[in-house]
C-alpha positions as CSV (number, residue, x, y, z in Angstrom):
1,M,0.0,0.0,0.0
2,T,2.8,2.4,0.9
3,I,4.6,1.8,-2.4
4,I,1.4,2.4,-4.3
5,I,0.9,5.7,-2.5
6,L,4.4,6.9,-3.2
7,I,4.1,5.9,-6.9
8,A,0.7,7.7,-7.1
9,V,2.2,10.9,-5.5
10,I,5.3,10.9,-7.7
11,G,3.2,10.1,-10.8
12,G,0.8,12.9,-10.0
13,M,3.6,15.4,-9.6
14,L,5.2,14.4,-12.8
15,S,1.9,14.4,-14.7
16,G,1.1,17.9,-13.3
17,Y,4.5,19.2,-14.3
18,F,4.9,17.6,-17.7
19,I,1.5,16.3,-19.0
20,V,-1.7,17.9,-17.6
21,P,-2.6,21.2,-19.2
22,E,-2.7,24.2,-16.8
23,N,-6.4,24.8,-17.4
24,I,-7.3,21.3,-16.3
25,A,-4.8,21.3,-13.3
26,N,-6.4,24.6,-12.1
27,N,-9.8,22.9,-11.9
28,M,-8.7,19.8,-10.0
29,E,-10.4,21.3,-6.9
30,I,-13.8,20.1,-8.3
31,V,-12.5,16.5,-8.6
32,S,-10.9,16.7,-5.1
33,T,-14.1,17.9,-3.5
34,I,-16.1,15.1,-5.1
35,A,-13.5,12.5,-4.0
36,L,-13.4,14.0,-0.5
37,N,-17.2,13.7,-0.1
38,L,-17.2,10.1,-1.4
39,L,-14.4,9.3,1.0
40,I,-16.2,10.7,4.1
41,L,-19.4,8.9,2.9
42,S,-17.6,5.6,2.7
43,V,-16.1,5.9,6.2
44,G,-19.5,6.7,7.6
45,I,-20.9,3.6,5.8
46,D,-18.0,1.5,7.1
47,V,-18.5,2.6,10.7
48,G,-22.3,2.3,10.5
49,S,-22.2,-1.2,9.0
50,N,-20.2,-2.6,11.9
51,K,-23.0,-3.5,14.3
52,E,-20.6,-4.6,17.0
53,T,-18.9,-1.3,17.4
54,I,-21.4,0.1,20.0
55,K,-21.4,-3.1,22.0
56,D,-17.6,-3.2,22.1
57,L,-17.5,0.5,23.2
58,K,-19.9,-0.2,26.1
59,K,-17.9,-3.2,27.1
60,A,-14.7,-1.3,27.3
61,G,-16.2,1.6,29.3
62,P,-15.4,5.3,29.3
63,K,-11.7,4.7,30.0
64,I,-11.4,3.7,26.4
65,L,-11.6,7.3,25.5
66,L,-8.3,8.0,27.3
67,I,-6.4,6.6,24.4
68,P,-7.8,8.8,21.6
69,F,-7.8,11.8,24.1
70,S,-4.1,11.3,24.8
71,I,-3.3,10.9,21.0
72,I,-5.2,14.2,20.3
73,L,-3.3,16.1,23.0
74,G,0.1,14.7,21.8
75,S,-0.7,15.5,18.2
76,F,-1.9,19.1,19.0
77,L,1.2,19.7,21.1
78,G,3.4,18.5,18.2
79,G,1.5,20.6,15.7
80,A,1.8,23.7,17.9
81,I,5.6,23.2,18.4
82,T,6.1,22.6,14.7
83,S,4.2,25.6,13.7
84,F,6.4,27.7,16.0
85,L,9.6,26.2,14.7
86,Y,8.7,26.6,11.0
87,D,7.0,29.9,11.4
88,L,3.6,28.6,10.2
89,P,0.3,30.0,11.4
90,I,-0.9,28.1,14.5
91,K,-4.1,27.2,12.8
92,S,-2.1,25.5,10.0
93,G,0.0,23.5,12.5
94,L,-3.0,22.4,14.5
95,S,-5.0,21.5,11.4
96,I,-2.1,19.4,9.9
97,A,-1.8,17.6,13.3
98,S,-5.5,17.0,13.2
99,G,-5.0,14.6,10.3
100,F,-4.0,11.9,12.9
101,G,-2.5,9.9,10.1
102,W,-5.4,10.1,7.6
103,Y,-3.3,11.5,4.8
104,S,-5.9,11.4,2.0
105,L,-8.6,13.4,3.8
106,S,-6.4,15.9,5.6
107,G,-4.4,16.6,2.4
108,V,-7.5,17.3,0.3
109,M,-9.3,19.3,3.0
110,L,-6.4,21.5,3.7
111,T,-5.7,22.1,0.0
112,N,-9.3,23.3,-0.2
113,L,-9.3,25.3,3.0
114,D,-5.8,26.8,2.7
115,S,-3.5,26.1,-0.2
116,A,-1.8,23.3,-2.2
117,H,1.3,24.1,-0.1
118,I,-0.4,23.3,3.3
119,G,-2.3,20.4,1.7
120,T,0.9,18.8,0.5
121,I,2.5,19.3,3.9
122,A,-0.5,17.7,5.6
123,F,-0.5,14.8,3.1
124,L,3.2,14.1,3.5
125,T,3.1,14.6,7.3
126,N,0.4,12.0,7.7
127,I,2.0,9.5,5.3
128,F,5.2,9.7,7.3
129,R,3.2,9.2,10.5
130,E,1.8,6.0,9.1
131,L,5.2,4.8,7.9
132,I,6.8,5.6,11.3
133,A,3.9,3.8,13.0
134,V,4.5,0.6,11.0
135,M,8.1,0.7,12.2
136,L,7.4,1.6,15.8
137,I,4.3,-0.5,16.7
138,P,6.1,-3.9,17.1
139,I,8.9,-2.2,19.1
140,I,6.5,-0.4,21.4
141,A,4.4,-3.5,21.9
142,A,7.4,-5.5,22.9
143,K,9.3,-2.8,25.0
144,L,6.4,-0.8,26.6
145,N,2.9,-2.1,26.5
146,H,0.1,-3.1,24.1
147,Y,-2.0,0.0,24.8
148,T,0.8,2.3,24.0
149,A,1.3,0.5,20.6
150,I,-2.0,2.0,19.4
151,A,-0.7,5.7,19.8
152,P,1.6,6.0,16.7
153,A,-1.2,4.6,14.4
154,G,-3.6,7.4,15.2
155,A,-6.7,7.2,12.9
156,T,-5.1,4.3,10.9
157,S,-5.5,2.0,13.9
158,M,-9.0,1.0,12.5
159,D,-7.7,0.1,9.1
160,T,-4.2,0.0,7.6
161,T,-2.3,-0.5,10.8
162,L,-5.0,-2.7,12.5
163,P,-3.6,-6.0,11.1
164,L,-0.1,-5.2,12.5
165,I,-1.5,-4.1,15.9
166,S,-3.6,-7.4,16.0
167,E,-0.5,-9.4,15.2
168,V,1.8,-7.9,17.9
169,T,-0.9,-7.4,20.7
170,S,-4.0,-9.3,21.8
171,P,-7.6,-9.6,20.7
172,D,-8.8,-7.1,23.4
173,I,-6.3,-4.5,22.2
174,T,-7.4,-5.1,18.6
175,V,-10.9,-4.1,19.5
176,I,-9.7,-1.0,21.4
177,S,-7.5,-0.1,18.5
178,F,-10.4,-0.3,16.1
179,L,-12.5,1.9,18.4
180,N,-9.7,4.4,18.7
181,G,-9.5,4.6,15.0
182,V,-13.3,5.2,14.7
183,V,-13.1,8.1,17.2
184,L,-10.1,9.8,15.7
185,S,-11.4,9.3,12.1
186,S,-14.7,10.9,13.1
187,L,-12.9,13.9,14.6
188,V,-10.5,14.6,11.7
189,P,-12.9,16.6,9.5
190,I,-14.3,18.3,12.6
191,F,-11.0,19.5,14.0
192,I,-9.5,20.5,10.6
193,S,-12.6,22.7,9.9
194,F,-12.7,24.0,13.4
195,F,-9.2,25.4,13.4
196,Y,-9.9,27.2,10.1
197,T,-13.1,28.8,11.3
198,F,-11.9,29.6,14.9
């Protein structure tokens, strides 16, 4: 999956530079908006179709929310520090951090809300987050604890990194990982929009 993503990004950049006419490239926002809405719809369908999600959430209790809450705080702190270090507006830093690893949504949303520059930063930041998570999850699960292994994954803990988390932890942690991903994925569009309207 990661190789396909990198090929698509490089292919898109080369196409935009060498092949696609400027008048078409300037109207890509329409295609991005349609794709974004379809992506959000598909996530909603995916979450709604899993009938066991609510039951699993009740079983885990309210303490389950400590994991996504901690990930949110850590991400926002990192976004604020990064915006200061790189002289970005604080709303940009916090919005980029609000991607929680969901590169496709955050990249498109921030391109529409801000600019292609910020959208690209968000896209790459969240891709790197997922790549780093894939490398760190087995180490964290072995050296620290299984709950902590969910943190690097962020929103991807319900999909792309879930098989890895499942492999190196336990079935109970897998359920918590999925629920963490549901919570964070639901909050990504809310937080990104919030920081740009605040």
